[in-house]
Each structure stands twice: as C-alpha cells, then as structure tokens.
N, C-alpha and C positions, 0 to 999 in steps of 0.2 A: 605577526606576519607583516612583511614590508609591503607597502602599497606601491606598485610600480608607477614611475613617473612617465606620463605620455611623452613620446618623442615628437620630433618636428612634423611628422605626418599625421598626428592625431587630429581628429575633427574637433571643432569647438563644441563645448558642452551645450547640448540642445536644451530648448525650453522644457520644463517639467509638466507633463499632463497631470491633471488632478482627478482622482477617482471620485465617484458620487455615491455617498452612503445610501441614499434612498434607492438608487438603482441597484446597488448591491443587495438590499433587502428584497426588492422585487424579483431579482434573478434567483436568489437563494430560495425564496418561497415558491417560485414557479418550478424550480428543479425538484424541491421536496414533494410538490403536488403531483409530479409525474413518477409513477411507480417504476423503479428500475432495479429489481433484484438481479443478482448475477445470472446471466443468460437471457435476460429480457430487457436490455438497455436500449434497444433500437428506438422506441418512442422518444426517450429523452435525448438521444443523440440527434434525432431528426429535429427536435425542438431547438437544440443548440444551433444546428446548422441554419435553420430558418431565421433565428435571431441574429446570427452573424451576418446573414444576407441582408437583413433589415438595416444593419449597421454599415452596409456597403462594403462588407468584407467578403470576398469570394470564399466560400467554404466547401468542404468535401465531406459527404456522408459516405463512410467506408464500411459496408456491411461485411460481417463475418459469416452470417447466414440470415435467414428471414426474421430472426428474433434479436440478434445481437449485432451491434454496430459501434464503430468509433466515429468521431467527427474531428476534423482538423482544418486549419486555415493558415495562410501565410501572408505576412506583409512584406513584400519585396523591398530590399534595401536599395538605396541610391548609390551611385558611384562616389567614391571618396577620392577627391583630388585627381580623378582620372587614372588612378592606380589599380582599379579593380581588375583582377586577373582571371576570374572565372564567373560564369553566369550567376552562381549562387552566393559567392563571397562567404563571409562568416555567417553562420546560422545559429541562433539561440532558440531553444524550445522551452516553452512554458507548458507543463503537463499536469493533468489531474485525472484520476479515474472517476467514474460516475456511477458505479454499481453499489448497492447496499448489501451489508452482510446478512441481515435478516430480511424477510420479505414483506412484513406487515400483514400477512395472511394467517389467520388462526390455525388453519389446517396444516400449515408448514412450520410455523414457529413454536407452537405449543405442543407439549409442555416444556420442551427443552430450553426455551428462552424465558420461561416464567410460567406462573399459574394463569396469567392473563396478560394481554398486551396493553400497556399504558398508552395514553394519547400520543406521547412522543415516539412510540414505536409504530405508528401508523403513517402512511404517506400523505399526511395532511398538515400543512404548515400553520403554525400559530405564532403570532407576534405579541410579545408582552414587553413593551418599552424597547430596550436595546437587545432583547433576547428573542431569537427565533427557534422554535422547537418543531420537531417532526422527524420522521425517519430519514436518517442520513444528513440532518441539517448541519452538523459540524463535519462529520467524516463519512462520505467524501464531499457532499454537495456544497457545503460552505466554502471549501477550498476550491472546488471547480468554479463556483461563482466568482471567487477572487481572480482566478486565471482569466475568466471571461471578461470581467470588468477591466482588469489591467490591459488586456489586449485591445478591447474596444475603445478604451479611453485613449490609448495611443493612436489607434486608427482614426477616431473621430476628431482628434486634435489637429490633424493635418501634418503632424510632425513626421518628417522623413528621416529615417535612421539609416546610417551607412552599414547596416547589418540586415540580414533576413531574420524576421521574427516569426516563429511558428507557435500557435496555440493548439494543443492536442488534448482531446478528451477521450479516455480509453475505457472500453468495456472490459469486464472480467478482471478487475483489480483486486478483488477480495480473495482471501485464502480458502477457497472452496473448490470442490469438483462440482459437476452438474447436479442440479437439484433433481429430486425424484419425480417432480411434476413440473409443468411449465415448458418453456421454449427450448431452444438450442438444437432442435432437429436430431436429438439423440447423441450429439457430441458430448463426450465426457470432459473435455478440456475447455470449460467455459470460464474458469477463474484462474487464479495463480498467475495473472499477468497475460492472459491469452490475447486480449485486445492490444496491449502495449507491444507484445512480441510481433503480432501481425502488422501493426502500424509501421514499425521500423523495417520489418521484412519486406514490406511493399514500398519502400523507398522514402518514407517520411523520416528523414535523417537530420542530424544537427551536429555542429561541432561541440556543443555542450547543452545540458538541459538542467532545468530547475523543476523538481516535482513538488507540488504543494500538498503536503500531508502534515498531520498534527505535530506540534512542537515549535515554539518560537525560539529557534536556534538554527544555525547552519550546521547540517550534518553531512559528512562526506563518506560515511561507511555505515553499513547495517548488516544485521544477521541474515542468513538464509534459513532454510528449514528442511527438515527431513521428516516425512511421515513414515513411521515404522509400525508394521503390523505384527503383533506377537500372538502366536497360537499356542494355547495350552490344551493338551490332549488328556482325555480321561477315558472312562468306560461308560458306554450307554447301557443303563440298567434300570431296574424297576424298584420303586420304593418298597414294595411288598417283599422283595427278595434281597434287600440290603444285608440282612443277617445271614443269608445262605450263599450268596454269590460274591465273587471278587468285586471290590468297590473302590473307585477312585473318581471323585467328583471334580471335574475341571473348573467348575465355578469356585469351589473352595480354593483350589490351587491358584486360580486367577487372582483371588483376593490376596493371597500371599505374594504373588508377583507384583501386584499393584502397590501394596504396602512397601515392598522392597524398592520399587522405582521411585516412589515419593520420597523415600529417604535418600536415594541416590542422586536425584536431580540437582539438589543444591551443591553436592560435591562436583558434579559435572560442570555446573555453571562456574564454580570457583576456578576450576582448572582452565577454562576457556575464556575467562574475562580478559579482554585485551582492548586497547584503543578506546573506542566509544561504546563497545558492546559488552553485554553480559548475558550470553545465551541461556535461555530458560527451557524447561521442559514440562509437559503435563501429560497425564492420561486423559485423553479426549473422548473416548467412546469405548463401550464394552458391549459385546454381542454374545449372548449365551442363552441356551435353554429354549423351551417351547411354552409360550404363555397359555396355549390352549390345552396343554397336556402336562400338568404339574406332577404327574405320577412317575415321570422318568427323568433321569439325568441325561444331559447332552454328551455327545462324544467329544466335543471340544468347546472351548470358549476363546473368543477373539478380543484382543485389546488393541486399540489404535493410540499411538503416542505421537505428539507433535514435539519434536526436539529441535530447537533453534541452533544454528551453527555459525561459528565465527567466519569471517571472510577467508581465513587461511585453511578452514576445514573443507571437506567434501561430504556430501550426503552419505557416501559409503563409509567414510571415517566415523560418522555418527552411528550408523547401524552397527559397525564393528564394536564400538564402545558399549552399546546396549547389549550385544551378545556376550561380551566379556563380563559385563555385570551380571547377566543371567547365569553365566557359568558358576558364579559364586553360590547361587541357590542350588544348582544341580549338584555341586560338590557336597553340599550339606544334605541333600535328599536326592540320591542317584535315580530314584524312580520317577522324579519329576520330569515330564515330557513337555519341553517348551522350546519353541523356535522363534526367530525374529527375521523378518524380511523387509527390505526397503519398498515402500509403496509409492512414494513421491519424493522428489528432491528438487529444491531450488537453491542454487549456490548463493552464498553471501557475496558481498562486493565492497570495493573500496575505490574511491577516487583520490588521487594524490592530493594531499592537503596543500601542496604548492602549485597545483594546476591553476590556470588563470580563472576558471569558473569558481573554484573554492575561494581564491583570494579576493576576487571582485565581490562575491556574495558576502564575505565577511566584512569587507570594507564598507559596503552599503549598509549592512546591518549595524555596524558601529556608528555610522553617521546618523542612522535613524534613531538609535538608542542613546547616543552621546556617551557611550562607555565601551570598554574593551569587551570583545566577544569572548565568552567562556563556553566552550561546547558542552552539551549535555552528554554525560557518560552513563554507563550501565544500562544501555537500551537493549531491547529484545524484540522490537517490532520490525517486520519486513514489509516492503512496499515494492511497487513497480520500478523503483530506482534500481533494484537488482537486475531487472530485465534490461533497462537502458544501459547500465554499466557493462553487464555481461555481453551485450550486443555490440559494445564498443563506443558508447556515448558517455563521456565523463559527466557525472551528474551530482548535484547537491540537493538536499531536501530541506525545505523551509516551510513552516506552517504556523498555525495558531495554537496558543495554549488552551487546555481544556477549561471550560467554565467551572468556577468554584462557588461554593456556598459556605459562608462563614470561614473562608480560608481553606476549606477542604474540597478536594476534587470530587465531582459527582460520581455516582457509581458508573460502571462501564457503559450500560445501555444509555443512561441519561447523558453521559459525557459524549457519546457518539452522536446523539440526536439533539443537542442544544448548542447554539452558537451565539457569540456576542458580536453585535454589529460593529462595535468599536474595534475589536480585534480583526474583523474582516476588513475594515477600512485600512487598518495598519498594514495588514499583509498585502492587500491589493496595491496600495501605494508603494510598498517595498518592491513588489514585482515590477511596477512601472519604473521606479528609480533604478533598479538593477539593469533593466533593459537599456535605459538611457545611459547608464554608467558604462556598460559593456560597449555601447556604440561609440563612446568617446575614447576608447583605447585604440592604439595603433593596430591596423589591420593585421600586420604580420604577427603580432602577439596573440591574436585570437585564432589563428590558423596553424600555429606552430605546435599545438598540443601540449604546451607547458608554459612555465613562467618565462618572462623576458630575461 
C-alpha cells in the first residue's frame, strides 16, 4: 500500500513520547486486581477515571447502570496553521474493552470452565519476570493498559497534537448475555459490545478508531456472529413404560443433530472463507432433561450454536443455512422434529483497506517492525470493532501476540490471562507512534473519509 506524502499544509513531525514499561506493569496489575466480569465493570471504570485525573487528563465516567460503566477522556487538538474549520477537527479514538469473559468466582465458572480455577483465572495479578498473569491480564486488561499508557504518555509529555485524541474503555465487550447472578439491574444486554454501543450513541465519536485486542497485525475486517437456538422435540414419557408407550427421546435425537452439525461446520467455514476471515461454528450449550427426575424423558432438548459470519453475511443468512442443513436430517428421518431460531445477531464488518486509518496503521506497523506488513488471515474472532464500524466509525484492530511456551501457544485460558511486558511495551509505543503519525498528515486527508 502506498504511503501518502504529506502536502504543504502538513504539520511538522512532533517529538515522540516514550512509554514506560514499569508503569505498564503497574497499570496492568492494578487492572487485574479489580474484578470486572461482564456486567460489573464500574469499579474498574472508576479506577481508570481516577488515574486519568491524576495524570491531569479530564476523564468522564459514563454509567450504563449502577454496576456497569465506561470511561473515556479526550486530549483536545491545537489549531493547525490557523486552518481548523470546526471545534473538534479530526479525532482519533484509541479503544479497549475492560470486562473479563470468566468471573474468577467458583460458583459461576465451575465446572464449565474447568474442574478448578487456576491462579491465572483469579483476579489477582502475579508478576514473574516479564510475565504478568491473572484474570484478563492479556485479554482485555493488558490491552487496556496499553491504551491507558499510550494516552497518558502523550498527555504527560506536553506534546500538542493537531488532532483530538480520545481514549475509551468500554464495558460489556465480551460475547455474553447477562450473568445469572451479579449486577446489571436485570438488563440482559450487558455484553456483545453494550458499552461500546452506548459510548458512541452518547456522542463519543471519532473520524477513525484503533481497537486494542489480541494479534500483532493490522486487521481491518472481522467476523460477526449468530447465536442460533435449535429445539429438538420428542415425547415426555416414563422409563417403566418405554416398552408399552410411544417413545421418542429428544436427547438421543439431539445427539444426532449435534454430530451432524459438527460435520457441517467445516463445510460452512470453507464456503464463507474470504478476505481475512474464516468463520467457524460450535455447539456451545445443551439443555435437556430433569436431573432430579431421571425416570422420565423430556419433551424437548435445546441446543445453542455460535456461528461466526463473514462481513458480507447477515445473521439471518446464517440461520437459514443452519435450517437448510437440518432439512437434510429431516429428509432422512421425517419423524425428526427440529427447528432453529435466531437468538442473537452481531453483523461482521469491514473497513476499506485504502481508508486512511488502515494505511497509516500499516505504515506505522512497518516502521516499527522494519518489514512489509502481511495481514493475518483465517481469523474467526469478533470484537467491539464491529460495533464501531457498524455505527459508522472506520476502525482497525491491533494487539499483542499470545504468550508461547517452547514455541507453542498457551491453552485458551492461560493465553487470555498471561501477558508479556515486552509485547505490552511494543503495542503501547505503537499506539503512541500511530497517534503522532496521524497528527502529521494533512488535515483534509483525515476528514475526507478516504485516502488522498
């Protein structure tokens, strides 16, 4: 991609603020030590706001309710050669969510997240050399710490940029509905980007955004997701009458449906692999039967599927494909009673790879690495970047690689909860350099919505 050459109105390249690794470690550890499961992020959001205030940056705590809140702050830009045409000028947002996928509480996480919670699955930070572990240490809190340090490093340097710079920390970024216990005042929409959506809905807007989430690459598109609830119906009957009465056990039929879906998911992925994404699917939950009364069969079994969708699909497209796949089973067994309904949908999204935020993000990445950027493909992770893009803010995603052991990536939980300080320093400095780089571009190029 061609790096645009600044025109005659471009500001001179400002001095480069430098991030502090020790402060990154302190901020990350402090964030880990403040429990913030989805729906209960307000204490962490309040801590971030207070720390921004200590850095002499005016911050805003933005409650969604008494348990859930965002925090955001703005560094106002200076006039550029007297040509500033509106009070806000160009605005760049640095964004990170702050909620953890699991809670760190035995009664909520066990046994579905393991037989027991490991130390790194608790909201207690532990530093071992360059590694910090603890619930969310890598994703999302290590990334949120990088946004915090990049923003405060610029603020404390005294550097005046000819752009507005926003740092935003969002509640409800994890792929979950409300927990069965805990806060949220009964709201169901506590996750799936609820905080990010509220943030931009309430006027915290930008010409472009960078979301800090895992992966040391610049990504400009990602999958959305569809939750599809499949109901398999059978006959409620008694074990003692199985040999005398009609019998159709929906648990057995559900097993057939699940096996069929597990064979079907790879074919679905192959059909929809495009650009940077390879959408995947899983059977995520099964609900059937009565544990206290094993003498009877249930009248139905329910299956929840998470099916990732490419940017050009819709959640309804995904649901229709699942239904068509299930029709194959019904054709082979007409007595099979199975239906599928869309339970939740988040559209995938794409930023034009030629938009200025994509081009500047890649150019700074290449300067940082000293090599040509090669985007990571075959991804199937969804983030709040979908919320930003679908709300109208062009966004790219940049983050840290997962920690490895002997060259192998850690398991899912350990990977979410272990972060390397060297990688944090690299990402935080990248975010500083990107803000400085964007500030050096002609103002007209940053407000036109596209490349020069």
